[in-house]
C-alpha positions as a Markdown table, in Angstrom:
| # | Residue | x | y | z |
|---|---|---|---|---|
| 1 | Met | -73.0 | -33.3 | -38.0 |
| 2 | Ser | -72.7 | -36.3 | -35.7 |
| 3 | Ala | -74.7 | -39.4 | -36.1 |
| 4 | Arg | -76.5 | -38.7 | -32.8 |
| 5 | Ser | -77.5 | -35.2 | -33.9 |
| 6 | Cys | -78.7 | -36.6 | -37.3 |
| 7 | Ile | -81.0 | -39.1 | -35.4 |
| 8 | Gln | -82.2 | -36.3 | -33.1 |
| 9 | Gln | -83.0 | -34.1 | -36.1 |
| 10 | Asp | -84.8 | -37.0 | -37.9 |
| 11 | Leu | -86.9 | -37.6 | -34.8 |
| 12 | Gln | -87.8 | -34.0 | -34.5 |
| 13 | Val | -88.9 | -33.8 | -38.1 |
| 14 | Arg | -91.0 | -36.9 | -37.8 |
| 15 | Ala | -92.6 | -35.6 | -34.6 |
| 16 | Ser | -93.4 | -32.2 | -36.0 |
| 17 | Ser | -94.9 | -33.7 | -39.2 |
| 18 | Arg | -97.5 | -35.3 | -36.9 |
| 19 | Gly | -98.0 | -32.0 | -35.0 |
| 20 | Leu | -96.2 | -33.3 | -32.0 |
| 21 | Ala | -93.1 | -32.4 | -30.0 |
| 22 | Leu | -90.5 | -34.9 | -28.9 |
| 23 | Gly | -91.6 | -36.6 | -25.7 |
| 24 | Asp | -95.3 | -36.2 | -26.4 |
| 25 | Pro | -97.4 | -39.4 | -26.4 |
| 26 | Gly | -97.3 | -40.8 | -29.9 |
| 27 | Ala | -94.1 | -39.0 | -30.9 |
| 28 | Pro | -91.4 | -41.1 | -32.4 |
| 29 | Asp | -88.5 | -42.1 | -30.1 |
| 30 | Asn | -85.2 | -43.6 | -30.8 |
| 31 | Val | -86.5 | -47.2 | -31.0 |
| 32 | Gly | -85.1 | -48.8 | -34.1 |
| 33 | Tyr | -81.8 | -46.9 | -33.9 |
| 34 | Thr | -79.0 | -48.8 | -32.3 |
| 35 | Glu | -75.8 | -47.6 | -30.5 |
| 36 | Val | -73.8 | -49.2 | -33.3 |
| 37 | Ile | -75.0 | -46.5 | -35.7 |
| 38 | Leu | -73.8 | -43.9 | -33.2 |
| 39 | Leu | -70.2 | -45.2 | -33.3 |
| 40 | Gly | -69.7 | -44.0 | -36.9 |
| 41 | Val | -71.4 | -42.8 | -40.0 |
| 42 | Lys | -72.4 | -45.3 | -42.7 |
| 43 | Thr | -72.0 | -44.1 | -46.2 |
| 44 | Ala | -72.0 | -45.6 | -49.7 |
| 45 | Val | -69.4 | -44.7 | -52.3 |
| 46 | Ser | -68.7 | -45.8 | -55.8 |
| 47 | Ile | -65.1 | -46.8 | -56.6 |
| 48 | Pro | -63.6 | -48.5 | -59.6 |
| 49 | Asp | -63.6 | -52.3 | -59.5 |
| 50 | Asp | -59.8 | -52.6 | -59.6 |
| 51 | Val | -59.4 | -50.2 | -56.6 |
| 52 | Phe | -62.0 | -52.2 | -54.7 |
| 53 | Glu | -60.2 | -55.5 | -55.4 |
| 54 | Gln | -56.9 | -54.1 | -54.4 |
| 55 | Ala | -58.4 | -52.7 | -51.2 |
| 56 | Glu | -60.0 | -56.1 | -50.4 |
| 57 | Arg | -56.7 | -57.8 | -50.8 |
| 58 | Leu | -55.0 | -55.2 | -48.6 |
| 59 | Ala | -57.6 | -55.6 | -45.9 |
| 60 | Arg | -57.2 | -59.4 | -45.9 |
| 61 | Glu | -53.4 | -59.0 | -45.8 |
| 62 | Arg | -53.6 | -56.6 | -42.8 |
| 63 | Asn | -56.4 | -58.6 | -41.2 |
| 64 | Val | -58.6 | -55.6 | -40.9 |
| 65 | Ser | -62.2 | -54.9 | -41.9 |
| 66 | Arg | -63.0 | -53.0 | -45.1 |
| 67 | Ser | -64.3 | -50.1 | -43.0 |
| 68 | Gln | -61.1 | -49.9 | -40.9 |
| 69 | Leu | -59.0 | -49.9 | -44.1 |
| 70 | Tyr | -61.0 | -47.1 | -45.7 |
| 71 | Ala | -61.2 | -45.1 | -42.5 |
| 72 | Glu | -57.4 | -45.3 | -42.2 |
| 73 | Ala | -56.8 | -44.3 | -45.8 |
| 74 | Leu | -59.1 | -41.4 | -45.6 |
| 75 | Arg | -57.6 | -40.2 | -42.3 |
| 76 | Gln | -54.1 | -40.3 | -43.8 |
| 77 | Leu | -55.3 | -38.3 | -46.9 |
| 78 | Val | -57.1 | -35.7 | -44.7 |
| 79 | Asp | -54.1 | -35.4 | -42.4 |
| 80 | Ser | -51.7 | -35.1 | -45.4 |
| 81 | Asp | -53.8 | -32.4 | -47.0 |
| 82 | Ala | -54.0 | -30.5 | -43.7 |
| 83 | Arg | -50.2 | -30.6 | -43.3 |
| 84 | Ile | -49.7 | -29.4 | -46.9 |
| 85 | Thr | -52.2 | -26.6 | -46.5 |
| 86 | Ala | -50.5 | -25.5 | -43.2 |
| 87 | Gln | -47.1 | -25.6 | -44.8 |
| 88 | Leu | -48.3 | -23.5 | -47.8 |
| 89 | Asp | -50.0 | -21.0 | -45.4 |
| 90 | His | -46.8 | -20.7 | -43.4 |
| 91 | Leu | -44.7 | -20.2 | -46.5 |
| 92 | Tyr | -46.9 | -17.7 | -48.2 |
| 93 | Gly | -48.2 | -16.1 | -45.1 |
| 94 | Asp | -44.8 | -14.4 | -44.5 |
| 95 | Leu | -44.7 | -12.9 | -48.0 |
| 96 | Ala | -45.6 | -9.2 | -48.1 |
| 97 | Val | -48.1 | -8.1 | -50.8 |
| 98 | Pro | -46.4 | -5.6 | -53.0 |
| 99 | Glu | -47.9 | -2.2 | -53.4 |
| 100 | Val | -49.2 | -1.5 | -56.9 |
| 101 | Asp | -48.5 | 1.8 | -58.4 |
| 102 | Gly | -51.7 | 3.7 | -59.2 |
| 103 | Ala | -50.5 | 4.5 | -62.7 |
| 104 | Val | -49.8 | 0.8 | -63.4 |
| 105 | Asp | -53.3 | 0.0 | -62.1 |
| 106 | Ala | -54.9 | 2.6 | -64.4 |
| 107 | Val | -53.0 | 1.3 | -67.5 |
| 108 | Ala | -54.0 | -2.2 | -66.7 |
| 109 | Leu | -57.7 | -1.2 | -66.3 |
| 110 | Arg | -57.6 | 0.7 | -69.6 |
| 111 | Ile | -56.0 | -2.3 | -71.5 |
| 112 | Leu | -58.5 | -4.7 | -70.0 |
| 113 | Ser | -61.5 | -2.5 | -70.8 |
| 114 | Asp | -60.4 | -2.2 | -74.4 |
| 115 | Ala | -59.9 | -5.9 | -74.9 |
| 116 | Asp | -62.4 | -8.0 | -76.8 |
| 117 | Trp | -63.8 | -10.5 | -74.3 |
């Protein structure tokens, strides 16, 4: 959900809690929200102190903000994960699923039903 839609949803909830619809006199509007909020999503995360200190050093060395550094790192992780998933899908997507003999299936079911779980 985008920041803009989150704000819109918040305004609707606040208006309906007063028995109003957006645009009605007395309904909340977007006063107090700034366009800066709409450029990205603010979040708070907990990270180990040593990782934070290393990230601070790296941000200074690269002359970028903490937000820029974290966004770049997350983007690389997400992209990398997507590439790995796509490669695995491609690799295993071409494999045919072998047919299981009905007799083998029946024996496996009998053995599993007799086992102490």
